[in-house]
C-alpha positions as CSV (number, residue, x, y, z in Angstrom):
1,M,17.0,-65.2,-17.8
2,R,20.6,-64.4,-17.2
3,T,21.2,-61.6,-14.7
4,L,24.4,-59.9,-13.5
5,L,24.4,-57.8,-10.2
6,I,27.3,-55.4,-10.0
7,A,28.8,-54.0,-6.8
8,A,31.9,-51.8,-6.2
9,Y,33.5,-52.1,-2.8
10,Y,36.7,-50.7,-1.4
11,G,38.6,-50.9,1.9
12,R,38.5,-54.4,3.4
13,W,36.0,-57.3,3.4
14,P,33.4,-57.0,6.1
15,A,33.0,-59.6,8.8
16,W,29.8,-60.9,7.3
17,F,31.3,-61.5,3.9
18,P,31.4,-65.3,4.2
19,A,27.6,-65.3,4.7
20,F,27.1,-62.9,1.8
21,L,29.0,-65.2,-0.5
22,H,27.3,-68.4,0.8
23,S,23.9,-66.8,0.1
24,C,25.1,-65.9,-3.5
25,R,26.2,-69.5,-4.1
26,S,22.6,-70.6,-3.4
27,N,21.3,-68.4,-6.2
28,P,22.9,-70.1,-9.2
29,S,20.5,-68.3,-11.6
30,M,22.2,-65.0,-10.9
31,D,25.8,-63.8,-11.2
32,W,27.6,-61.2,-9.2
33,L,30.5,-58.9,-10.3
34,I,32.4,-57.3,-7.5
35,V,34.7,-54.4,-8.6
36,T,37.3,-53.9,-5.8
37,D,40.9,-53.0,-4.9
38,I,40.9,-55.9,-2.3
39,P,42.4,-59.3,-3.2
40,A,39.6,-61.8,-3.7
41,P,38.8,-63.9,-0.6
42,P,40.3,-67.5,-0.5
43,V,37.2,-69.2,-1.8
44,E,35.7,-70.0,-5.2
45,V,32.0,-69.2,-5.7
46,P,31.1,-70.1,-9.3
47,N,28.6,-67.2,-9.8
48,V,30.6,-64.5,-8.0
49,H,33.4,-62.8,-10.1
50,F,36.0,-60.3,-8.8
51,V,37.6,-57.6,-10.9
52,R,40.6,-55.8,-9.3
53,M,40.1,-52.2,-10.1
54,G,41.0,-49.3,-7.8
55,L,39.0,-46.1,-7.8
56,P,41.4,-44.2,-10.1
57,E,41.1,-47.1,-12.6
58,L,37.3,-47.1,-12.4
59,E,37.3,-43.3,-12.7
60,S,39.4,-43.6,-15.9
61,L,37.2,-46.4,-17.4
62,A,34.0,-44.5,-16.7
63,S,35.3,-41.3,-18.2
64,R,36.3,-43.2,-21.4
65,K,33.0,-45.1,-21.7
66,L,30.8,-42.0,-21.0
67,G,32.9,-39.6,-23.0
68,S,32.9,-37.2,-20.0
69,E,35.0,-36.6,-17.0
70,V,34.1,-38.7,-13.9
71,R,35.5,-38.0,-10.5
72,L,35.4,-40.6,-7.8
73,A,37.1,-39.0,-4.9
74,R,35.7,-41.5,-2.4
75,P,33.9,-44.9,-2.6
76,Y,30.5,-43.5,-1.7
77,K,30.5,-41.4,-4.9
78,V,30.2,-44.7,-6.9
79,C,26.5,-44.6,-6.0
80,D,26.1,-41.8,-8.5
81,L,27.8,-43.9,-11.2
82,R,25.5,-46.8,-10.8
83,P,22.9,-45.6,-13.3
84,A,25.6,-45.8,-16.0
85,F,26.9,-49.3,-15.1
86,G,25.2,-50.7,-18.2
87,V,27.5,-48.5,-20.3
88,V,30.6,-48.5,-18.1
89,F,30.6,-52.4,-17.9
90,E,29.0,-53.1,-21.3
91,D,32.0,-55.3,-22.3
92,L,31.1,-57.7,-19.5
93,L,27.3,-57.7,-20.1
94,E,27.3,-59.8,-23.3
95,G,24.8,-62.6,-23.0
96,Y,23.0,-61.2,-20.0
97,D,19.3,-60.3,-20.2
98,F,19.5,-58.0,-17.1
99,W,22.1,-56.2,-15.2
100,G,21.7,-54.5,-11.8
101,H,23.4,-53.0,-8.8
102,C,23.5,-54.1,-5.2
103,D,25.2,-53.5,-1.9
104,L,27.3,-56.0,0.2
105,D,25.6,-55.4,3.6
106,I,23.1,-58.1,2.6
107,V,22.3,-61.8,3.1
108,W,20.3,-63.1,0.1
109,G,17.4,-65.4,0.3
110,D,15.9,-67.2,-2.7
111,L,15.9,-64.5,-5.3
112,G,14.1,-66.6,-7.9
113,A,11.1,-67.1,-5.6
114,F,10.5,-63.3,-5.8
115,V,12.0,-62.3,-9.1
116,S,11.0,-65.1,-11.5
117,D,11.8,-65.5,-15.2
118,D,8.2,-64.8,-16.0
119,L,8.4,-61.5,-14.1
120,L,11.6,-60.5,-15.9
121,R,10.1,-61.3,-19.3
122,A,7.2,-59.0,-18.5
123,C,9.2,-56.1,-17.0
124,D,12.2,-53.9,-17.9
125,V,13.0,-52.6,-14.4
126,V,12.6,-54.3,-11.1
127,S,13.3,-52.7,-7.7
128,A,13.0,-54.0,-4.2
129,R,11.6,-50.7,-2.9
130,K,8.1,-49.6,-3.4
131,E,7.8,-47.0,-6.2
132,H,11.5,-46.2,-6.0
133,V,14.7,-47.4,-7.7
134,C,16.6,-49.1,-4.9
135,G,20.4,-48.8,-4.5
136,H,20.8,-52.2,-2.8
137,F,18.8,-54.1,-5.4
138,S,17.6,-52.9,-8.7
139,L,17.6,-54.7,-12.1
140,F,17.5,-53.2,-15.6
141,R,16.9,-54.9,-18.9
142,N,20.2,-55.0,-20.9
143,R,19.0,-52.9,-23.8
144,E,20.6,-49.7,-25.1
145,E,17.6,-47.4,-24.5
146,I,17.4,-48.5,-20.9
147,N,21.2,-48.6,-20.3
148,T,21.4,-45.0,-21.5
149,L,18.3,-43.8,-19.7
150,F,20.5,-41.6,-17.4
151,R,21.4,-39.4,-20.4
152,R,17.9,-38.0,-20.4
153,D,18.9,-35.9,-17.3
154,E,21.2,-33.2,-18.6
155,R,22.4,-32.7,-15.0
156,Y,23.7,-36.2,-14.7
157,L,27.1,-36.1,-16.4
158,P,28.0,-32.7,-14.9
159,A,27.2,-34.2,-11.5
160,L,29.8,-36.9,-12.1
161,R,32.4,-34.3,-12.4
162,T,32.0,-33.1,-8.8
163,D,32.9,-34.7,-5.5
164,T,29.4,-34.1,-4.1
165,P,27.1,-37.2,-3.8
166,Y,23.7,-36.8,-5.4
167,Y,22.2,-40.3,-4.8
168,Y,21.5,-40.7,-8.5
169,D,21.2,-44.4,-8.1
170,E,18.0,-43.9,-6.2
171,V,16.6,-40.3,-6.4
172,G,17.7,-39.4,-10.0
173,M,16.9,-42.8,-11.5
174,T,13.5,-43.0,-9.7
175,A,12.4,-39.8,-11.5
176,L,13.7,-41.1,-14.9
177,V,12.1,-44.6,-14.6
178,R,8.8,-43.2,-13.4
179,A,8.6,-40.8,-16.3
180,A,9.5,-43.5,-18.8
181,A,6.9,-45.9,-17.3
182,E,4.2,-43.2,-17.4
183,A,5.0,-42.6,-21.0
184,G,4.6,-46.3,-21.8
185,E,8.3,-46.7,-22.8
186,L,9.1,-49.4,-20.2
187,K,7.4,-51.6,-17.7
188,V,8.6,-51.4,-14.1
189,H,7.9,-53.7,-11.1
190,W,8.1,-51.9,-7.8
191,P,4.8,-52.6,-6.1
192,R,6.0,-53.4,-2.6
193,V,9.0,-53.7,-0.4
194,L,10.7,-57.1,-1.0
195,L,13.2,-57.1,1.8
196,N,13.7,-57.6,5.5
197,F,10.1,-57.9,6.7
198,P,7.1,-59.8,5.5
199,E,4.1,-57.9,4.2
200,T,2.2,-58.1,7.5
201,E,5.0,-56.2,9.4
202,R,6.1,-53.6,6.9
203,R,3.8,-50.9,8.2
204,R,5.3,-51.1,11.6
205,Y,9.0,-51.2,10.7
206,G,11.2,-49.2,8.3
207,P,12.5,-51.6,5.7
208,S,16.3,-51.1,6.2
209,R,16.7,-49.2,9.5
210,L,16.9,-52.1,11.9
211,G,17.1,-52.1,15.7
212,P,19.2,-54.4,17.9
213,Y,17.4,-57.6,16.9
214,V,18.9,-61.0,17.9
215,N,18.2,-64.1,15.8
216,R,15.2,-62.4,14.1
217,W,16.2,-63.8,10.7
218,I,17.3,-67.3,9.8
219,W,18.8,-68.5,6.5
220,R,18.0,-72.1,5.8
221,E,19.0,-74.1,2.7
222,G,19.0,-71.1,0.4
223,K,15.9,-69.4,1.7
224,L,15.7,-66.5,4.2
225,F,13.0,-66.3,6.9
226,H,11.9,-63.5,9.2
227,R,10.8,-64.9,12.6
228,G,7.9,-62.9,13.8
229,K,4.6,-64.2,15.1
230,V,5.0,-66.7,12.3
231,E,8.0,-67.5,10.2
232,S,7.7,-65.8,6.8
233,E,10.0,-65.9,3.8
234,V,11.7,-62.6,2.6
235,M,13.8,-62.0,-0.4
236,Y,16.9,-60.6,1.4
237,L,18.1,-58.9,4.5
238,H,19.7,-55.5,4.1
239,F,21.3,-54.5,7.4
240,M,22.3,-50.9,6.6
241,T,22.3,-49.8,10.2
242,W,24.3,-52.8,11.5
243,K,27.6,-52.0,9.7
244,K,29.3,-51.0,13.0
245,S,27.7,-53.5,15.2
246,L,27.8,-56.7,13.1
247,Q,31.4,-57.7,13.6
248,T,31.4,-61.4,14.0
249,C,30.6,-64.4,11.7
250,H,30.8,-67.8,13.3
251,F,31.8,-69.6,10.1
252,G,34.4,-69.0,7.4
253,Y,34.7,-68.9,3.7
254,D,35.2,-72.7,3.4
255,D,32.2,-73.6,5.5
256,R,28.8,-74.6,4.0
257,P,26.3,-74.3,6.8
258,E,22.8,-75.5,6.1
259,S,21.4,-72.7,8.2
260,F,22.5,-69.7,10.2
261,Y,20.9,-66.9,12.3
262,I,21.5,-63.2,11.7
263,S,21.6,-60.7,14.5
264,Y,22.7,-57.1,14.8
265,S,26.0,-58.2,16.4
266,H,26.9,-61.5,14.8
267,I,26.0,-64.2,12.4
268,G,25.9,-67.7,14.0
269,T,24.8,-71.2,13.4
270,G,22.7,-71.5,16.7
271,E,20.5,-69.6,19.1
272,R,22.9,-69.9,22.0
273,D,24.0,-66.2,22.0
274,R,20.6,-64.6,22.7
275,P,21.0,-61.9,25.4
276,E,18.6,-62.2,28.3
277,G,17.4,-59.8,31.1
278,G,19.7,-57.0,32.0
279,I,22.3,-58.1,29.5
280,A,19.9,-57.4,26.7
281,D,19.5,-53.8,27.9
282,S,23.2,-53.3,28.1
283,V,23.7,-54.7,24.6
284,R,21.0,-52.3,23.3
285,R,22.7,-49.4,24.9
286,L,26.0,-50.4,23.4
287,Y,24.3,-50.7,20.0
288,S,23.0,-47.1,20.4
289,V,26.6,-45.9,21.1
290,L,28.0,-47.7,18.1
291,R,25.3,-46.1,15.8
292,A,26.0,-42.6,17.1
């Protein structure tokens, strides 16, 4: 099954972007489309495609495709546009069975081990969050009635004409998908959280709000593992609360590490940077300041 994940990103590439792209490269069964105003990084990843498009251009394209005014005053407003990506980018979706949206504050594991072709053949919507459409990873079958599901909410297009974020990629679409699934119009797969922590630890930890963990995750030859009492495979790591603190990646775009560790402050190829004793306490206090 051919799948295209779409992300819109503006500003400058984050420090962890080499790791993001390297983890995409190890998932050749999926493609990524990154819409951005930033020049593409100096590396070719066969399944990652960049489209130079500033916010005003995206605003104009979306307005034309939707037949309604769209205002994207700031990048975060693009989250409200995500439910309509199947229409806005329809010219780029030919030949794809599924499209989806995702974030960039992610390191991917082996997506195919969790979202198999058999699963995609059986379902129309797949989300990594239990019983909710997930902004950082959701897939939709590339079919007109699903691509236009957002039109069932009469508030949606008016919401795109305002500068206020409404979180339609998650809150609004969750309600629409749930209603369509209950009516038997589509099949959805969102039975459990598929990210960050294995099943045994999900009740203790929130799925995306991570503390100052050091080397708790390791990416190894295309697979991602959480290192708890035992090492367990997870689909991907979403480090939403590390955007300010994760400012170093110990390898570049041209490197092809077989494995690397992921911490709240850095991504490295060894365990040598683990804080100990009083240093760890100081680091955690610094992390708290950065998050404030």
